[in-house]
N, C-alpha and C positions, 0 to 999 in steps of 0.2 A: 606687350599685350599678347595674350595667348590666343591660339586659334579658336578655342572655345568661346572666348570673349567676343570674337568678331563673326562667329558663324552660328547664328540663331536659327539656321535654316534646316535643322534636322528633319522637320515634319513637312518640308516643302515637297510638292509633287515632282517626280522626275519627268522630264519631257518625254512624251510618248513616241514610239516609232512613227516616223513620217510626220512628226510634229512641225518641222520647218515647212513642209509642203502645205500642211493645213494653214500655217501662219501666212503663207503667200496668198492663199485663197481669201483669207480674212482681210489681208492688206489690200488686195485688189477691190474687194467689195467696199471697204472703207474709203478707198480712193474715189469710187463713183459717188458715194454719198458726200464726201468732202468737196469734190469738184462742184457738185450741184449747190451745196450750201454756200460755198465761196462765190459762185457765180451770182447768186441772188443778192448776197451782201454787197459785192462789188457793184452790181447793177444799181442798188439802192443809193450807194454813195455817189456814183456818177450822175444818176438822175437828179438827185437833190442838188448837187453842186451846179449842174448845167441849168437847172430851172431857177435856182435862187442866187447863184454866185456868192454863197455865204460860207466862208471858212468856219464861222461859228457853228452853223448847222451840221456840217460834216464832222467837225470835231466833237460835237455833243453826241452824234450818232455813234461814232467810234468809241467814245467814252462810255456811253450807255451799254454797248455790247460787252465791253470788258467788265463793267460793273455787274452786269447780270452773270457773267462767268464767275466773278468773285463770290457773289452771293450764293450761287448754287453749287460751287465746286466741292465743298465738304459734304454736302448731301449726296452728290454724284459719287464721290469716293466711297462713302459708306454703302451705297447701293451696290457698287461694283464688288465690295468685299462680302456682301450678304448673299448675292445671287450668282447663278451661273452666267458666265460671260456672254454666251450666245443669247440668253434671254434679255440681258441688259441691252445688247446691241439692237435686238428686234424692237424693244420698247422705245429706245431712243429714236430709231428711224421712223417708227410709227408716229411719235410725237412731232417730229419735224414735218412729216407729210401732212398731218392735220393742221398744224399752225401755218404752213405755207399755203394750204388750200384756203384757210380763213383770210389770209392777206389778199388772196385773189377775190374773194367775195367782197371785202372792204373796197378794193380798187374799183370793182364793177358798180358798187352801190353809191360811192361818194364822188361827186364831180371833182375833176382835177384841180380846179381853182381853189376849192375848199381843202383838198388833200395836201396841196403844196403851201398852204398858209402856215408858216412855222410858228405863228403866234396862236394858232387855233388848236383845239384838242385832237382833231382827226389826223393831222400830220404825225403827232406823237403816238397815237393809238396804232396807226398803220405801221410806223417804224418799229415800235416796241414789239408788236406781234411778230413781225418778220424777224427781228433780232432774237426773239425768244425761240423761234424755230431753229435759228443758227446755233443758239446756246445749247439747246438740248443735244445737238450733235456732239458737243464737248463730252457728254457722257460716254459716247463711243470712243472718244480719244483716250479717256482714262482706262476704259476696258481694254483697248488695244495695247496700251502700255503694260498692263498686267498679263495680257495674253503672250507678250514676248517672253516673260518669265515662265509662263505655263508651257509653252511649246518649243522654246529655243534653248539649247544648252548655254550655260554661263559664258564660256569663252567666245561664243558667237553673237552675244547680245548687242555688242557695240555695232557689229556689222548689220544686224537686223534693224537696229535703230537708224542706221544710215539708209537702209532701204525705205524706211518710213519717211525720212527726209527727202529722198528721191521722188517718192510718190507725191508728197506734199508739193514739191517743186513742179511736178508735171501738172498737178491740179491748179497751181497758181498760174502756170503758163496758159492752160486752156481757158480758165475763167477770165484771165486778163484780156485775152483776145475777144472772147465771145460776149463778155459783159459790155465792153465798149461798143462792139458792133450791134449787139442786141438793143441797147439803149439808143444808139444813134440811128438805127434803121427800123427797128420793130417797136420800140417803146416799152414801158414798164409792164403793161398788161401781158404781152407775149412773153416777156422775161419770167414773170411769175408762172405762167402756164408751162413753160419749158422746165422750170425747176420742179413743179409738182409732178410732172410726168417722170422725170428721171429719179426723183426720190422714190416714187412708187416702184420703178423698175429695180432700184437697189434693194428695197424691202422684199420684193418677190425673190430676188436672187439670194438674199440673206437667209430666207426661210428654207432654202435647199441645202445650206451648209450645216456641218456638225463640228463642234469644237469638243474634243475629248477632255472632259474635266471630271475625273472619277469621283470626287467628293465635293459636295457643296460646302464651302468654307464659311462657317458662321462666326460672327464676332463674339468675343468673350463677354459673358455677363449680359448679353443682349442690350447694348447701349442704345441711346436715342438715334434717330435717323440722321441727325447732324452730329457726328461723333468727333467734336473738336478735341475733347480730352484724349480719345484714343489716337487720333492723328498726331497730336502734339507729343504724346508719350512715345509713339513709334519713331518720330523724328529725333527726339532727345535720346533715345536708346543708342543711336549711332553717333559717336562723338564727332562733332564738326558738321553734321548734316544740317542742323538749324542755321549755322552760319552760311552754308551754301544756299539755303532757301532765302536767307536775308540778303545775300549778294544778288541773287537773281531778282528779288523784289526791288532792290534799289536800281538794278539795271533796267527793269521794266518801267521804273519812273522815267528814265531817259527814253525808253522805247515809246512811251506815250506821246512824246513830241513827234516822232516819225509817223506814228499812227494817225495823228491829227492833220499833219501837213504834207505828207508825201503825195497824196492824190491831187490836192489843189495845186501844188507846185508843178507836178507833172502835166496836168491839164494846161496850165498857163504856158509852160515852156514848150510843149509840143503842139499847142494850139487848139486841138479838139479832143473830145472824149474818145473818138474812134482812133485817132493817132496815138493818144496816150495808152489806150488799151492794147494796141498792137506793140507799142514800145515796151510796155510792162510785161507783155508775154515774152518778148525777146530777152529782156534782162532777167526774167524769172528763170531762164535756163540755168542761171547761176545756182538756183536751188537744186536743180537736178544734178548738175556737175558736183556740187558740194556734197550732196547726199550720196552720190555714186562713189566719190572718193572715200567717204566714211565706210560705206558698204564694202569697198575693196580692201582698204588698208586699216580700218579701225581708227582708234583715237589715241594710239600710243600707249605706253605703259602706265601713264597717269592721266586719265581723262580730265581731272580737275585742273591740272596745270595747262593742258591743251585749251580748255575752255577759257581760262583767264588770259592767255596769250591772244586768243582769237578775239576776245572782248576788247583788248587794246587795239587790235587791228580794225575792228568795227568802229571804234571811236575815231581813228585816223581817217577812215573812209567817210564817215559821217561829217567830219569837219572839213572835208575837201571837195565833195561832189557837187556842192553848190557855191563854190568860190566865185564862179562866173556864171552868168545866165546863159548857159550853153546846153543844148539838148544832148550833145555828144558827151560832155563831161558828166552830166547828170546820169545819163544812161550807162556809161562805163563804170562810174562809181557805184551806182546802185546794183549793177550786175555783180561786181566783186563783193559788195555788201551782202547780197543774197547768197553768194557762194559760201560765205563763212557761216551763215546762220544755222544750217542743218547740223554742223559739227557742235555748235554751242548747245543746241537743243538736245542732241544725242548724248552729249557728255552728261548732262544732268540726269537724263533718263537711265543711262547705263549705271551711274553711281547708285541711284536709288534701287534699281533692280538687283544690284550686287550686295548692298549692305542692309537692305530691309527684307524681312521675311515675306514670302508670297502672300500669306493670309492678311497682312497689314498694308500691302502696297497700294490698294485702292485708296485707303484713307490718307496715306502719305502723299500720293499724287494729288488727291483732292486738297489736302492741307497746303501743299506747295502752290497749287494753282490758285487757291483762294487769295493768298497774300500777293503772289506775283501778278495776278490779274487785277487785283484791287489797286495796285500801284499805278498802272497805266492810265486809268480814267482820271486820276488826280491831275496828272500833267496834261492829259488831253483836254479836260474841262478848263484847266487854267490857261494853257497856252493858246487855245483857239481864240478866246476873246482878247487876250493880251496881244496876240499877233495881229488880229483884225483891227483893233481899236487903238493900238499904241505903236507896236514895232513897225508894222507895214507903213502907216502914215509917217512915222518918224524917218524911215529910210527913204521915203518919197520926198522928204523935205530937203532944203539946201543944207541944213545943219547935219542931218544924217549922212548925206552924200559926202560932205566935207570930212566928217569924222571917220567914216568907214569905207569910203570909195576906193582908197588904196588897196584894201583887202578884198572887197566884194565887187568892184567894178560898178557898172550901171545896168539898169533894167527895171522891169515892172514889179518883180517879186524879190527884191534884195532884202526886204524885211524877213522873209522866210529863210533866205540864205544865211542871214545873221543868226537866226535861231538855231539852224543846223550846225553852224560852226561851234557855238558855245555848248551845244548838246554833245558834240563829239569830244570836246575837251573834258567835260564832266565824266563821260564814259571811260576815257583813258585813265583818269585819276582814280576812279572806283576800282578798276581792274588792278592797277599797280598797288593800291592800298591793300587789296585782298591777299596779294602774295606775301605780305608782311605779317599776316595774322597767324596765331597759334592754331586756330581752327583749320586753316588750310593744311598745315602739317599733320594734324590729327586725322583728318578725313582721308588724306592721301595714304597714310600708313594703314588705316583700316581697309581701304579699298584694295591696296596691294596684298594684304594678308588674305582677304577674302578671295582675291584672284588666284593666289597661290593654293588655297584650299581647293578651288575648283580644278586647278591643274592636277593636283595630287589625286583627287577623286577620279578624274578622267583617266589617269595612268593606271589606277587600281582596277578600273573597269575595262582596261584595254583599249580605250578610245583615244582620240587625238588629244594631245596635250595642248596647253595654251601656247607653247612655243611654236606649234605647228599650225596655229590659226592665224588669220589675218587681223585678229584683234590687237596684236602687239602686247599681250599681257606679260608682265615682268616675271622673270625667273627669280630665284633667291638672290642672286648677285645684284640684279638691277633693283630689286626691292630694297636692298640694303642701301644702294646708292641714293634712291629717292627719299628714304627716311632722313638722309643727311640734309635735305632741303628744309 
């Protein structure tokens, strides 16, 4: 494959002077918005489970969130490609502010007894409006991913994506603590008020920032607002990229199980929402450490291989952290689980940023998010009722304990432990199977050639080569070795 075949980026904008500094400002602002959004979403999950003790309700809420992300991601991606990134971020933050304020009005207007009736309409209206505010924030996430390409040189993008993971980990830590404490001591009303105030502050700060984007990049032929065809064409233009999206989609099917059951299991093992919130904050330092390691060392010469190896490790951790009903085992296992996640996310981001032209990246990220997000609700919606009405009662019975007690021990939530074990096994098999595909070899080759082109361009301009960066990008010799895979 020639360099021309893998480098459709001739018209891409060059990162401006000081672009990485601007990116850091945007990243900090996004962190504030993400922390606030996560805070309220976590608070909703804790509040609902504490008031209803229903795994089904929390599973459906998590599934509804991912379903909304899937429905709107292609639209979000098209918007990002059509408009300046700063305008997109301001619009998204404004939408989140308005929707969170609306949830506050609903909370004040509807009695708690009515609001917490999971069989009534107000519970779902309240939850969906709040989740919609969180989903709108995903528009900022897609814009941030393309901003990495706009402001950061190619050899440094894996490191920049690692910083994104670090900031997400910090946000997870902060929200884990304060969501549990807020619900435990202040209640849902004050939690909503805190979120509205901080989203407002984030919006005010965002209005003071400037993102240098010299040209408004319009899509070709003015396609519709949900440009599925354009996103699909851009994905198919990079050999093997569709297979990467397919793999992450299947992996998210597995992830839907963790989304539905992690909080209920944690609350039961640690005893209270406050204790689980503090514990989740501690284990979420894994996100920060993992993201920091990617920011420092990159993802190796082949991020796709790195991602698949780490997905195997995630499967191993998921299959072991609930083998016994132990808060220590669960906490340590989840900490390691979280440490690996930023590298997996950064790998996909880095590959797309390298092999897809900037003018199409919004649609590609939106296309990928549509399918990946759509997969998680499937298992979340399925596993929550299956766990609540079948697996948990089965493991509480003598038959279940006799059949699986040797593996899972005894306890109150051994049914969830059994689900985690089989979920981890499936995750391992998916990752090992992906290594054997032709698509893996094709996309690895394309990424390595694109990385080599970036290195040569940097040398021509007198800048740092890929060899001198922490991204770990391959030279000619290592690229040849990787093609042999």
